[in-house]
N, C-alpha and C positions, 0 to 999 in steps of 0.2 A: 777316879770317876768310874762307876760301874753301871753298865746297861743304860736303858732309858734313852730318851730322845736328846740329841745334842745338836746345837746349832751348827750348820755347815756340814753335818754328816749325811751320808746317803747319796744316791744318784740324783743328778740334776734332771728336772723334767724337760722333755723335748717340747718345742713349740707345737701348738695344736696342729699346724699345717704339715708337720713332719711325722706325726703319729701314724702308725700302721693300723689298718682295719682289716678284719677278716672278710674275705669275699669268696663265695663258693662258686666254682665253675665246674663244668663237666668236660672231661677230656677223654679221648680214646686211650685205652690201656697202653698201646705201644708208645704214645706220646708221654704218658706218665713215667714209664720205665726209662725212657731216654732222659727226661728231666731229672729223675732221681739219681741217675748215674752222674749228673753234672753237679749235684749238691742238693741243698734244701730247696724244694720246688718254689716256695714263695720268693726266696731271694733270687733264684735263677730267673724267674719271670720278671721280677722287679728290675733287675739289672738289664735284662734284654730290652724291656720297654724304655728304660732311661737312656740307653745307648742308641735307640732307633733314630733319634734326632727329630721326632715328630711331635714331642711333647715340650711344653714350656716349663722347664724345671726351675724351682725356686733357687735363688742365689746361694742359699745356705744348705742346699741339698748336696750330699756327696755320694757318688756311686761306689758301691762296695764291690771289690774284686774277689 
């Protein structure tokens, strides 16, 4: 079998409620520098918010470390 679409091939789609969306925010430069030093900014902020214990996380959501 060469190329083309195969059943069962490819990445499984995430449920709609777990898909990530782009959100634009304005932050001071010093904050951006510190966040970049910790890793990719979007994931750093997502992990911080998920660990705050202020949000009701879905049961199938996993926190990335």
